[in-house]
C-alpha positions as CSV (number, residue, x, y, z in Angstrom):
1,M,203.9,136.8,53.4
2,G,203.4,137.8,49.7
3,Y,199.8,138.9,48.3
4,S,199.2,135.3,46.8
5,K,200.2,133.8,50.2
6,Q,197.6,136.0,52.0
7,K,194.8,135.0,49.5
8,I,195.7,131.4,50.0
9,Y,195.9,131.8,53.7
10,W,192.4,133.2,54.0
11,F,190.9,130.9,51.4
12,C,192.3,127.8,53.7
13,Q,190.9,129.7,56.8
14,I,187.2,130.4,55.5
15,F,186.9,127.2,53.5
16,G,188.4,124.9,56.2
17,W,186.4,126.1,59.1
18,T,183.3,126.4,56.9
19,L,183.8,122.7,55.9
20,I,184.5,121.4,59.6
21,I,181.4,123.3,61.2
22,G,179.2,122.7,58.1
23,V,179.7,119.0,58.3
24,E,178.7,119.0,62.0
25,W,175.7,121.3,61.4
26,L,174.6,118.8,58.7
27,F,174.8,115.9,61.2
28,F,172.4,117.7,63.5
29,Y,170.3,119.1,60.6
30,F,169.3,115.6,59.3
31,G,168.9,114.3,63.0
32,D,165.7,114.2,65.0
33,S,166.6,116.9,67.4
34,Y,167.3,119.8,64.9
35,D,167.1,123.3,66.3
36,P,166.5,125.8,63.8
37,D,168.8,128.3,65.9
38,S,171.9,126.0,65.3
39,I,172.7,127.7,62.1
40,Y,173.4,130.8,64.1
41,L,175.8,128.8,66.3
42,A,177.4,127.2,63.4
43,L,178.1,130.6,61.9
44,A,179.4,131.8,65.3
45,N,181.7,128.7,65.5
46,I,183.1,129.4,62.0
47,M,183.9,132.9,62.9
48,L,185.4,132.0,66.3
49,G,187.5,129.3,65.0
50,I,189.0,131.7,62.2
51,S,189.5,134.4,65.1
52,L,191.3,132.0,67.3
53,T,193.6,130.2,64.8
54,H,194.3,133.7,63.2
55,A,195.3,135.0,66.9
56,Y,197.5,131.9,67.0
57,R,199.2,132.9,63.7
58,H,199.8,136.4,65.0
59,I,201.5,135.1,68.1
60,I,203.7,132.6,66.3
61,R,205.0,135.1,63.9
62,R,205.4,137.9,66.4
63,R,207.3,135.7,68.8
64,N,209.3,133.9,66.2
65,W,208.4,130.5,67.4
66,A,209.6,129.1,64.1
67,R,213.1,130.0,65.3
68,L,213.0,127.8,68.2
69,P,214.3,124.3,68.5
70,F,211.9,121.5,68.7
71,V,212.1,120.8,72.3
72,Q,211.0,124.5,73.0
73,L,208.6,124.6,70.3
74,A,206.6,121.4,71.1
75,P,205.4,122.6,74.5
76,R,204.3,125.9,73.2
77,V,202.2,124.1,70.4
78,F,200.6,121.7,73.0
79,L,199.8,124.5,75.3
80,S,198.3,126.6,72.3
81,V,196.0,123.6,71.4
82,L,194.8,123.2,74.9
83,V,193.9,126.8,75.3
84,L,191.9,127.0,71.8
85,A,190.2,123.8,72.5
86,S,189.1,125.1,76.0
87,I,187.9,128.3,74.5
88,M,185.7,126.4,71.8
89,T,184.5,124.0,74.7
90,F,183.2,126.5,77.2
91,V,181.7,128.7,74.4
92,N,179.8,125.8,72.9
93,L,178.8,123.8,75.8
94,P,176.2,126.0,77.2
95,F,174.4,126.4,74.0
96,D,174.4,122.9,73.1
97,R,172.9,122.0,76.7
98,E,170.2,124.4,75.8
99,M,169.5,123.2,72.3
100,Y,170.2,119.2,72.7
101,P,169.6,118.3,76.3
102,E,169.0,114.9,75.4
103,L,172.6,114.3,74.5
104,F,173.9,115.0,77.8
105,I,171.8,112.6,79.7
106,N,174.1,109.7,79.8
107,E,177.3,111.4,79.1
108,P,179.6,110.8,81.8
109,S,182.3,113.4,81.3
110,V,181.0,116.1,79.0
111,V,183.9,118.6,79.1
112,L,186.4,115.9,78.5
113,G,184.4,114.8,75.4
114,Y,184.2,118.4,74.1
115,M,187.9,119.1,74.9
116,T,188.9,116.0,73.0
117,S,186.7,116.8,70.0
118,W,187.9,120.5,69.8
119,G,191.3,119.4,70.5
120,K,191.6,117.2,67.6
121,T,190.4,120.0,65.3
122,M,192.6,122.6,66.7
123,L,195.6,120.2,66.8
124,T,195.2,119.6,63.0
125,W,194.9,123.3,62.2
126,V,197.7,124.5,64.6
127,L,200.2,121.6,63.4
128,S,199.5,122.4,59.7
129,Y,200.4,126.0,60.3
130,T,203.4,125.5,62.4
131,V,205.1,122.9,60.4
132,Y,204.4,125.0,57.2
133,H,205.7,128.3,59.1
134,Y,208.6,126.1,60.4
135,V,209.6,124.7,57.0
136,E,209.5,128.2,55.4
137,R,211.6,129.7,58.0
138,N,214.2,127.0,57.6
139,R,214.1,127.5,53.9
140,D,214.4,131.4,54.3
141,V,217.6,130.7,56.6
142,E,219.1,128.4,54.1
143,I,218.7,131.1,51.3
144,E,220.1,133.6,53.4
145,K,223.2,131.3,54.1
146,I,223.6,130.7,50.3
147,L,223.4,134.4,49.6
148,L,225.9,135.2,52.3
149,K,228.3,132.6,51.2
150,S,227.8,133.9,47.6
151,S,228.7,137.5,48.8
152,V,231.7,136.3,50.6
153,R,232.9,134.4,47.4
154,E,232.5,137.2,45.3
155,T,234.6,139.4,47.9
156,E,237.2,136.7,47.7
157,A,237.1,136.7,43.8
158,R,237.6,140.5,43.8
159,V,240.6,140.3,46.2
160,L,242.2,137.6,43.8
161,R,241.7,139.8,40.9
162,S,243.0,142.9,42.4
163,Q,246.0,141.0,43.4
164,L,247.1,140.6,40.0
165,N,247.9,144.2,39.2
166,P,251.5,144.8,40.6
167,H,252.9,141.7,38.9
168,F,252.6,142.8,35.3
169,V,252.9,146.6,35.9
170,F,256.3,146.1,37.4
171,N,257.6,143.7,34.5
172,A,255.9,145.8,31.9
173,L,257.8,149.0,33.2
174,N,261.0,147.5,33.2
175,S,260.6,146.4,29.4
176,I,259.7,149.9,28.5
177,R,262.4,151.5,30.5
178,A,265.2,149.6,28.2
179,L,263.5,151.1,25.2
180,I,263.5,154.8,26.1
181,Y,267.0,155.6,24.9
182,E,267.4,152.6,22.5
183,D,264.3,152.7,20.3
184,P,261.7,155.7,21.2
185,T,259.3,154.4,18.6
186,K,259.1,151.0,20.2
187,A,259.0,152.7,23.6
188,Q,255.7,154.5,22.4
189,Q,254.3,151.3,21.1
190,G,255.5,149.9,24.6
191,I,253.6,152.5,26.3
192,T,250.3,151.8,24.3
193,Q,250.5,148.1,25.1
194,L,251.1,148.7,28.7
195,S,248.2,151.2,28.7
196,N,246.0,148.5,27.1
197,I,247.3,146.1,30.0
198,L,246.4,148.5,32.8
199,R,243.0,149.4,31.3
200,N,242.0,145.6,31.3
201,S,243.5,145.2,34.7
202,L,241.5,148.1,36.1
203,L,238.4,146.5,34.5
204,A,239.1,143.2,36.0
205,D,238.2,144.4,39.4
206,R,234.6,145.1,37.9
207,R,234.0,142.2,35.6
208,K,233.9,138.4,36.7
209,T,234.7,137.2,33.0
210,V,235.6,138.5,29.8
211,E,235.6,137.0,26.3
212,L,238.6,134.9,25.4
213,R,239.6,137.0,22.4
214,E,239.8,140.1,24.8
215,E,241.9,138.2,27.2
216,I,244.2,137.1,24.3
217,K,244.6,140.6,23.4
218,T,246.2,141.3,26.9
219,V,248.3,138.2,26.5
220,E,249.6,139.5,23.1
221,D,250.6,142.9,24.7
222,Y,252.2,141.4,27.6
223,L,254.3,139.0,25.2
224,A,255.2,141.8,22.8
225,L,256.6,143.7,26.0
226,E,258.5,140.8,27.2
227,K,260.1,140.0,23.8
228,V,261.8,143.5,24.1
229,R,263.7,142.2,27.1
230,Y,264.3,138.8,25.8
231,E,264.7,139.5,22.1
232,D,265.4,136.1,20.3
233,R,265.5,134.2,23.5
234,L,261.6,134.2,23.4
235,T,259.4,132.9,20.9
236,S,255.7,132.7,21.2
237,R,252.6,131.1,19.3
238,I,249.0,131.6,19.8
239,D,246.7,129.0,18.2
240,L,243.0,129.3,18.9
241,D,240.0,127.5,17.8
242,M,237.3,130.0,16.5
243,R,234.8,128.4,18.4
244,T,236.3,129.5,21.7
245,L,236.8,133.2,20.9
246,Y,233.7,134.2,22.6
247,W,233.8,132.0,25.7
248,Q,233.8,133.8,29.0
249,V,236.9,133.4,31.0
250,P,238.2,135.1,34.4
251,P,240.0,138.4,33.3
252,M,243.8,138.6,33.5
253,M,244.1,134.8,34.4
254,L,245.9,133.7,31.1
255,Q,248.3,136.7,31.4
256,T,249.3,135.7,34.9
257,L,249.9,132.1,33.7
258,V,251.9,133.4,30.7
259,E,253.8,135.7,33.1
260,N,254.7,132.7,35.3
261,A,255.8,130.6,32.2
262,I,258.2,133.4,31.3
263,K,259.5,134.1,34.6
264,H,259.9,130.7,36.2
265,G,260.4,128.8,32.8
266,V,262.0,130.7,29.8
267,Q,263.8,133.2,32.0
268,K,265.8,130.4,33.7
269,V,267.0,128.8,30.6
270,V,270.2,130.1,29.1
271,G,269.1,129.8,25.7
272,G,265.6,130.9,26.2
273,G,262.5,129.2,25.2
274,F,259.0,129.3,24.1
275,V,255.5,130.0,25.2
276,E,252.6,128.4,23.4
277,V,248.9,129.0,24.0
278,T,246.2,126.9,22.3
279,S,242.5,126.5,22.9
280,W,239.6,124.0,21.6
281,V,236.3,122.7,22.7
282,E,235.5,119.1,23.7
283,T,231.9,117.9,23.8
284,H,230.7,115.4,26.4
285,E,227.4,113.6,26.2
286,R,226.8,114.2,29.9
287,E,228.9,117.0,30.8
288,G,228.1,119.0,27.8
289,D,230.8,121.5,26.0
290,R,234.0,122.3,27.8
291,L,236.6,124.9,27.0
292,H,240.3,123.6,27.2
293,I,243.1,126.2,27.2
294,R,246.5,124.9,27.2
295,I,249.8,126.9,28.0
296,R,253.2,125.1,27.1
297,N,256.6,126.7,27.9
298,T,260.0,125.8,28.3
299,G,260.9,125.0,31.8
300,V,261.2,122.4,34.6
301,L,258.3,122.1,37.0
302,G,259.9,122.3,40.5
303,D,258.3,123.1,43.8
304,K,255.0,125.1,44.0
305,K,256.7,128.2,45.2
306,A,259.6,128.1,42.9
307,S,257.1,127.4,40.0
308,G,255.1,130.4,40.5
309,G,252.9,129.3,43.6
310,F,250.8,132.5,43.8
311,G,249.8,132.5,40.4
312,L,248.8,128.8,40.2
313,E,247.0,129.0,43.4
314,N,245.3,132.2,42.2
315,T,244.1,130.5,39.1
316,S,242.6,127.3,41.0
317,Q,240.9,129.7,43.7
318,R,239.2,131.9,40.8
319,L,238.1,128.8,38.9
320,E,236.5,127.4,41.9
321,L,234.9,130.7,43.0
322,L,233.3,131.2,39.6
323,Y,232.5,127.6,38.2
324,G,232.8,125.1,41.2
325,S,233.8,121.6,40.5
326,P,233.0,121.5,36.6
327,A,236.2,123.7,36.0
328,S,239.8,122.3,36.6
329,F,243.5,123.5,36.5
330,H,246.3,121.2,36.2
331,I,250.0,121.8,35.6
332,I,252.5,118.9,34.8
333,Q,255.9,118.3,33.3
334,D,254.9,117.5,29.8
335,E,258.4,116.7,28.5
336,P,261.9,116.7,30.3
337,D,262.2,120.5,29.4
338,V,258.6,121.5,28.8
339,V,256.0,122.5,31.4
340,C,252.3,122.2,30.4
341,A,249.3,123.9,32.1
342,E,245.7,123.2,31.2
343,I,242.4,125.0,32.3
344,V,239.1,123.4,31.7
345,I,235.9,125.7,31.9
346,P,232.4,124.7,31.6
347,N,229.9,126.1,29.4
348,Q,228.8,129.5,30.9
349,S,225.2,128.4,30.8
350,E,226.0,125.4,33.2
351,G,228.6,126.8,35.7
352,L,228.9,130.8,35.3
353,F,226.7,133.0,37.3
354,R,225.3,130.3,39.7
355,K,225.1,132.7,42.6
356,E,223.2,135.5,40.6
357,T,220.8,132.7,39.5
358,V,220.1,131.9,43.2
359,A,219.8,135.3,44.2
360,S,217.4,136.3,41.5
361,R,215.1,133.4,42.4
362,H,214.8,134.8,46.0
Protein backbone atom coordinates (compact mmCIF):
# COMPACT_ATOMS: atom_id res chain seq x y z
CA MET A 1 0.00 0.00 0.00
CA GLY A 2 1.47 3.33 -1.04
CA TYR A 3 2.09 6.28 1.28
CA SER A 4 -1.01 8.18 0.10
CA LYS A 5 -3.21 5.10 0.62
CA GLN A 6 -1.85 4.73 4.14
CA LYS A 7 -2.86 8.29 4.98
CA ILE A 8 -6.34 7.79 3.53
CA TYR A 9 -6.72 4.54 5.44
CA TRP A 10 -5.82 6.05 8.82
CA PHE A 11 -7.96 9.11 8.16
CA CYS A 12 -10.96 6.89 7.46
CA GLN A 13 -10.23 4.81 10.56
CA ILE A 14 -9.93 7.73 12.95
CA PHE A 15 -12.67 9.87 11.40
CA GLY A 16 -15.08 6.95 10.99
CA TRP A 17 -14.81 5.58 14.49
CA THR A 18 -14.83 9.05 16.03
CA LEU A 19 -18.01 9.86 14.12
CA ILE A 20 -19.74 6.59 15.06
CA ILE A 21 -18.88 6.73 18.77
CA GLY A 22 -19.25 10.51 18.90
CA VAL A 23 -22.84 10.44 17.67
CA GLU A 24 -23.72 7.79 20.27
CA TRP A 25 -22.02 9.77 23.04
CA LEU A 26 -23.91 12.94 22.07
CA PHE A 27 -27.16 11.01 22.38
CA PHE A 28 -26.38 10.29 26.03
CA TYR A 29 -24.86 13.73 26.60
CA PHE A 30 -28.16 15.46 25.86
CA GLY A 31 -30.16 12.78 27.69
CA ASP A 32 -31.41 12.80 31.25
CA SER A 33 -28.99 10.14 32.49
CA TYR A 34 -25.70 11.61 31.32
CA ASP A 35 -22.62 10.34 33.15
CA PRO A 36 -19.46 12.51 32.89
CA ASP A 37 -17.30 9.39 32.89
CA SER A 38 -18.92 8.29 29.62
CA ILE A 39 -16.43 10.44 27.70
CA TYR A 40 -13.66 8.08 28.78
CA LEU A 41 -15.65 5.06 27.64
CA ALA A 42 -16.26 6.79 24.30
CA LEU A 43 -12.54 7.40 23.81
CA ALA A 44 -11.81 3.82 24.81
CA ASN A 45 -14.35 2.57 22.26
CA ILE A 46 -12.74 4.65 19.52
CA MET A 47 -9.34 3.14 20.29
CA LEU A 48 -10.79 -0.37 20.60
CA GLY A 49 -12.73 -0.07 17.34
CA ILE A 50 -9.64 1.13 15.47
CA SER A 51 -7.51 -1.63 17.00
CA LEU A 52 -9.95 -4.44 16.21
CA THR A 53 -10.62 -3.41 12.63
CA HIS A 54 -6.92 -2.79 12.05
CA ALA A 55 -6.26 -6.32 13.31
CA TYR A 56 -8.84 -7.59 10.81
CA ARG A 57 -7.04 -5.69 8.06
CA HIS A 58 -3.78 -7.34 9.07
CA ILE A 59 -5.36 -10.80 8.99
CA ILE A 60 -7.07 -10.41 5.62
CA ARG A 61 -3.84 -9.20 4.04
CA ARG A 62 -1.56 -11.71 5.75
CA ARG A 63 -3.77 -14.69 4.89
CA ASN A 64 -4.56 -13.39 1.39
CA TRP A 65 -8.32 -13.64 1.84
CA ALA A 66 -8.78 -11.45 -1.22
CA ARG A 67 -7.50 -14.34 -3.34
CA LEU A 68 -10.25 -16.66 -2.10
CA PRO A 69 -13.42 -17.36 -4.09
CA PHE A 70 -16.61 -15.84 -2.74
CA VAL A 71 -17.92 -19.12 -1.27
CA GLN A 72 -14.81 -19.34 0.93
CA LEU A 73 -14.52 -15.64 1.67
CA ALA A 74 -18.13 -15.07 2.84
CA PRO A 75 -17.99 -17.40 5.91
CA ARG A 76 -14.73 -15.83 7.02
CA VAL A 77 -16.21 -12.35 6.78
CA PHE A 78 -19.32 -13.42 8.74
CA LEU A 79 -17.22 -15.05 11.47
CA SER A 80 -15.00 -11.97 11.69
CA VAL A 81 -18.01 -9.70 12.17
CA LEU A 82 -19.35 -12.03 14.86
CA VAL A 83 -16.03 -12.05 16.75
CA LEU A 84 -15.53 -8.28 16.53
CA ALA A 85 -19.11 -7.54 17.60
CA SER A 86 -18.76 -9.97 20.54
CA ILE A 87 -15.61 -8.25 21.79
CA MET A 88 -17.22 -4.80 21.60
CA THR A 89 -20.35 -6.14 23.34
CA PHE A 90 -18.62 -7.79 26.30
CA VAL A 91 -16.31 -4.81 26.79
CA ASN A 92 -19.11 -2.22 26.79
CA LEU A 93 -21.88 -4.14 28.54
CA PRO A 94 -20.45 -4.04 32.13
CA PHE A 95 -19.69 -0.31 31.94
CA ASP A 96 -23.09 0.56 30.49
CA ARG A 97 -24.84 -1.45 33.25
CA GLU A 98 -22.93 0.57 35.80
CA MET A 99 -23.51 4.01 34.28
CA TYR A 100 -27.02 3.56 32.85
CA PRO A 101 -28.79 0.87 34.93
CA GLU A 102 -32.24 2.28 34.11
CA LEU A 103 -31.77 1.34 30.44
CA PHE A 104 -31.61 -2.37 31.28
CA ILE A 105 -34.72 -2.67 33.48
CA ASN A 106 -37.19 -3.64 30.75
CA GLU A 107 -34.67 -5.04 28.24
CA PRO A 108 -35.47 -8.76 27.62
CA SER A 109 -32.29 -9.67 25.72
CA VAL A 110 -29.49 -7.25 26.42
CA VAL A 111 -26.68 -9.29 24.87
CA LEU A 112 -28.60 -9.89 21.64
CA GLY A 113 -29.38 -6.19 21.34
CA TYR A 114 -25.75 -5.21 21.86
CA MET A 115 -24.56 -7.89 19.42
CA THR A 116 -27.00 -6.65 16.78
CA SER A 117 -25.99 -3.02 17.24
CA TRP A 118 -22.24 -3.63 17.18
CA GLY A 119 -22.68 -6.25 14.45
CA LYS A 120 -24.16 -3.64 12.11
CA THR A 121 -21.25 -1.29 12.79
CA MET A 122 -18.62 -3.99 12.29
CA LEU A 123 -20.36 -5.40 9.22
CA THR A 124 -20.30 -1.97 7.55
CA TRP A 125 -16.59 -1.52 8.19
CA VAL A 126 -15.56 -5.11 7.38
CA LEU A 127 -17.54 -5.20 4.15
CA SER A 128 -16.18 -1.83 3.05
CA TYR A 129 -12.58 -2.88 3.51
CA THR A 130 -13.07 -6.44 2.19
CA VAL A 131 -14.80 -5.28 -0.98
CA TYR A 132 -12.15 -2.62 -1.57
CA HIS A 133 -9.31 -5.08 -1.03
CA TYR A 134 -11.04 -7.73 -3.15
CA VAL A 135 -11.56 -5.33 -6.06
CA GLU A 136 -8.02 -3.98 -5.78
CA ARG A 137 -6.60 -7.49 -5.79
CA ASN A 138 -8.58 -8.45 -8.89
CA ARG A 139 -7.40 -5.28 -10.59
CA ASP A 140 -3.78 -6.13 -9.79
CA VAL A 141 -4.30 -9.61 -11.20
CA GLU A 142 -5.71 -8.16 -14.42
CA ILE A 143 -2.73 -5.79 -14.68
CA GLU A 144 -0.35 -8.71 -14.19
CA LYS A 145 -2.14 -10.62 -16.94
CA ILE A 146 -1.88 -7.65 -19.29
CA LEU A 147 1.84 -7.21 -18.55
CA LEU A 148 2.46 -10.93 -18.96
CA LYS A 149 0.56 -10.94 -22.25
CA SER A 150 2.58 -7.92 -23.39
CA SER A 151 5.81 -9.70 -22.49
CA VAL A 152 4.75 -12.79 -24.43
CA ARG A 153 3.75 -10.69 -27.44
CA GLU A 154 7.07 -8.85 -27.34
CA THR A 155 8.94 -12.17 -27.25
CA GLU A 156 6.91 -13.37 -30.22
CA ALA A 157 7.71 -10.15 -32.09
CA ARG A 158 11.44 -10.55 -31.43
CA VAL A 159 11.32 -14.11 -32.74
CA LEU A 160 9.53 -12.98 -35.88
CA ARG A 161 12.10 -10.25 -36.48
CA SER A 162 15.02 -12.63 -35.97
CA GLN A 163 13.56 -15.10 -38.49
CA LEU A 164 13.99 -12.59 -41.31
CA ASN A 165 17.77 -12.66 -41.41
CA PRO A 166 18.59 -15.84 -43.42
CA HIS A 167 16.34 -14.92 -46.35
CA PHE A 168 17.96 -11.74 -47.53
CA VAL A 169 21.51 -12.79 -46.52
CA PHE A 170 21.37 -15.86 -48.75
CA ASN A 171 19.97 -13.99 -51.74
CA ALA A 172 22.34 -11.03 -51.36
CA LEU A 173 25.43 -13.29 -51.16
CA ASN A 174 24.41 -15.01 -54.36
CA SER A 175 24.10 -11.64 -56.09
CA ILE A 176 27.55 -10.48 -54.95
CA ARG A 177 29.19 -13.77 -55.88
CA ALA A 178 28.21 -13.23 -59.51
CA LEU A 179 29.97 -9.85 -59.51
CA ILE A 180 33.36 -10.78 -58.05
CA TYR A 181 35.01 -11.75 -61.36
CA GLU A 182 32.84 -9.82 -63.78
CA ASP A 183 32.88 -6.37 -62.17
CA PRO A 184 34.95 -5.98 -58.97
CA THR A 185 33.82 -2.36 -58.56
CA LYS A 186 30.18 -3.37 -58.50
CA ALA A 187 31.10 -6.23 -56.21
CA GLN A 188 32.55 -3.75 -53.72
CA GLN A 189 29.42 -1.66 -53.99
CA GLY A 190 27.38 -4.80 -53.47
CA ILE A 191 29.34 -5.61 -50.30
CA THR A 192 28.57 -2.12 -49.00
CA GLN A 193 24.90 -2.61 -49.75
CA LEU A 194 24.92 -6.02 -48.10
CA SER A 195 26.68 -4.51 -45.08
CA ASN A 196 23.90 -1.93 -44.79
CA ILE A 197 21.27 -4.66 -44.96
CA LEU A 198 23.04 -6.78 -42.35
CA ARG A 199 23.41 -3.81 -40.01
CA ASN A 200 19.72 -3.00 -40.28
CA SER A 201 18.89 -6.65 -39.79
CA LEU A 202 20.90 -6.83 -36.58
CA LEU A 203 19.27 -3.63 -35.31
CA ALA A 204 15.85 -5.06 -36.14
CA ASP A 205 16.15 -7.45 -33.20
CA ARG A 206 16.46 -4.48 -30.84
CA ARG A 207 13.98 -2.03 -32.33
CA LYS A 208 10.24 -2.42 -32.65
CA THR A 209 9.93 0.19 -35.38
CA VAL A 210 12.01 2.41 -37.65
CA GLU A 211 11.21 5.41 -39.80
CA LEU A 212 9.87 4.57 -43.23
CA ARG A 213 12.72 6.44 -44.93
CA GLU A 214 15.23 4.16 -43.17
CA GLU A 215 13.30 1.05 -44.16
CA ILE A 216 13.20 2.26 -47.77
CA LYS A 217 17.00 2.56 -47.83
CA THR A 218 17.20 -1.14 -46.99
CA VAL A 219 14.72 -1.89 -49.79
CA GLU A 220 16.78 0.18 -52.23
CA ASP A 221 19.96 -1.69 -51.29
CA TYR A 222 18.19 -5.00 -51.72
CA LEU A 223 16.75 -4.02 -55.11
CA ALA A 224 20.19 -2.85 -56.25
CA LEU A 225 21.65 -6.28 -55.43
CA GLU A 226 18.80 -8.09 -57.14
CA LYS A 227 19.17 -5.99 -60.29
CA VAL A 228 22.65 -7.41 -60.62
CA ARG A 229 21.11 -10.86 -60.91
CA TYR A 230 18.16 -10.02 -63.12
CA GLU A 231 19.64 -7.08 -65.05
CA ASP A 232 17.01 -5.78 -67.49
CA ARG A 233 14.48 -8.38 -66.36
CA LEU A 234 13.84 -6.35 -63.21
CA THR A 235 12.59 -2.78 -63.07
CA SER A 236 11.61 -0.98 -59.92
CA ARG A 237 10.00 2.27 -58.87
CA ILE A 238 9.63 3.83 -55.43
CA ASP A 239 7.19 6.71 -55.02
CA LEU A 240 6.71 7.98 -51.46
CA ASP A 241 4.49 10.71 -50.10
CA MET A 242 6.76 13.12 -48.21
CA ARG A 243 4.34 13.03 -45.25
CA THR A 244 5.05 9.34 -44.77
CA LEU A 245 8.84 9.45 -44.51
CA TYR A 246 8.92 9.72 -40.73
CA TRP A 247 6.14 7.26 -39.96
CA GLN A 248 7.20 4.32 -37.82
CA VAL A 249 7.04 0.89 -39.47
CA PRO A 250 8.27 -2.57 -38.40
CA PRO A 251 11.94 -3.02 -39.43
CA MET A 252 12.70 -5.30 -42.40
CA MET A 253 9.00 -5.79 -43.13
CA LEU A 254 9.00 -4.06 -46.53
CA GLN A 255 12.26 -5.76 -47.48
CA THR A 256 10.64 -9.13 -46.83
CA LEU A 257 7.62 -8.26 -48.98
CA VAL A 258 9.80 -6.96 -51.82
CA GLU A 259 11.88 -10.15 -51.59
CA ASN A 260 8.70 -12.22 -51.88
CA ALA A 261 7.57 -10.08 -54.82
CA ILE A 262 10.75 -10.90 -56.71
CA LYS A 263 11.13 -14.52 -55.64
CA HIS A 264 7.50 -15.58 -56.17
CA GLY A 265 6.58 -13.09 -58.89
CA VAL A 266 9.24 -11.56 -61.11
CA GLN A 267 11.57 -14.56 -60.97
CA LYS A 268 8.89 -16.90 -62.36
CA VAL A 269 8.12 -14.73 -65.37
CA VAL A 270 10.33 -15.45 -68.40
CA GLY A 271 10.53 -11.83 -69.50
CA GLY A 272 10.97 -10.50 -65.98
CA GLY A 273 8.81 -7.85 -64.44
CA PHE A 274 8.57 -4.91 -62.10
CA VAL A 275 8.29 -4.04 -58.42
CA GLU A 276 6.62 -0.80 -57.38
CA VAL A 277 6.45 0.66 -53.86
CA THR A 278 4.20 3.63 -53.09
CA SER A 279 3.01 5.27 -49.87
CA TRP A 280 0.42 7.86 -48.87
CA VAL A 281 -1.60 9.05 -45.89
CA GLU A 282 -5.37 8.88 -45.59
CA THR A 283 -7.26 10.83 -42.95
CA HIS A 284 -10.50 9.53 -41.45
CA GLU A 285 -12.75 11.57 -39.20
CA ARG A 286 -13.15 8.80 -36.63
CA GLU A 287 -10.04 6.69 -37.18
CA GLY A 288 -7.51 9.50 -37.64
CA ASP A 289 -4.52 9.30 -40.00
CA ARG A 290 -3.56 5.99 -41.55
CA LEU A 291 -0.36 5.16 -43.42
CA HIS A 292 -0.87 3.13 -46.61
CA ILE A 293 2.00 1.27 -48.23
CA ARG A 294 1.35 -0.55 -51.48
CA ILE A 295 3.67 -3.02 -53.20
CA ARG A 296 2.73 -4.04 -56.73
CA ASN A 297 4.68 -6.59 -58.73
CA THR A 298 4.50 -8.81 -61.74
CA GLY A 299 3.11 -12.21 -60.83
CA VAL A 300 0.13 -14.44 -60.24
CA LEU A 301 -1.24 -14.97 -56.77
CA GLY A 302 -1.39 -18.71 -56.18
CA ASP A 303 -1.79 -20.61 -52.94
CA LYS A 304 -0.35 -19.13 -49.75
CA LYS A 305 2.71 -21.40 -49.62
CA ALA A 306 3.63 -20.85 -53.25
CA SER A 307 3.23 -17.10 -52.91
CA GLY A 308 5.58 -16.57 -50.02
CA GLY A 309 3.46 -17.86 -47.16
CA PHE A 310 6.05 -17.27 -44.45
CA GLY A 311 6.67 -13.66 -45.39
CA LEU A 312 2.96 -12.89 -45.67
CA GLU A 313 2.07 -14.62 -42.40
CA ASN A 314 5.04 -12.94 -40.74
CA THR A 315 3.83 -9.51 -41.86
CA SER A 316 0.31 -10.09 -40.55
CA GLN A 317 1.57 -11.34 -37.18
CA ARG A 318 3.99 -8.45 -36.70
CA LEU A 319 1.33 -5.85 -37.50
CA GLU A 320 -1.08 -7.53 -35.09
CA LEU A 321 1.52 -7.68 -32.31
CA LEU A 322 2.49 -4.02 -32.69
CA TYR A 323 -0.72 -2.23 -33.60
CA GLY A 324 -3.61 -4.62 -33.01
CA SER A 325 -6.80 -4.43 -35.05
CA PRO A 326 -6.29 -0.86 -36.43
CA ALA A 327 -3.51 -2.22 -38.68
CA SER A 328 -4.16 -4.49 -41.64
CA PHE A 329 -2.42 -6.38 -44.43
CA HIS A 330 -4.07 -7.56 -47.65
CA ILE A 331 -2.76 -9.11 -50.83
CA ILE A 332 -4.85 -9.47 -53.98
CA GLN A 333 -4.59 -10.18 -57.69
CA ASP A 334 -4.88 -6.57 -58.87
CA GLU A 335 -4.63 -7.41 -62.58
CA PRO A 336 -4.29 -10.71 -64.49
CA ASP A 337 -0.49 -10.50 -64.21
CA VAL A 338 -0.06 -8.06 -61.30
CA VAL A 339 -0.16 -8.83 -57.57
CA CYS A 340 -0.84 -6.03 -55.09
CA ALA A 341 -0.03 -6.09 -51.37
CA GLU A 342 -1.20 -3.24 -49.16
CA ILE A 343 -0.31 -2.41 -45.57
CA VAL A 344 -2.30 -0.02 -43.39
CA ILE A 345 -0.66 1.31 -40.21
CA PRO A 346 -2.38 3.61 -37.69
CA ASN A 347 -0.85 6.76 -36.37
CA GLN A 348 1.77 5.73 -33.79
CA SER A 349 0.11 7.87 -31.08
CA GLU A 350 -3.05 5.75 -31.48
CA GLY A 351 -1.76 2.21 -31.81
CA LEU A 352 1.96 1.97 -31.23
CA PHE A 353 3.46 1.29 -27.82
CA ARG A 354 0.12 0.31 -26.27
CA LYS A 355 1.92 -2.21 -24.05
CA GLU A 356 4.49 0.29 -22.82
CA THR A 357 1.69 2.69 -21.89
CA VAL A 358 -0.07 0.04 -19.78
CA ALA A 359 3.17 -0.93 -18.08
CA SER A 360 4.18 2.65 -17.30
CA ARG A 361 0.85 3.39 -15.61
CA HIS A 362 1.31 0.54 -13.18
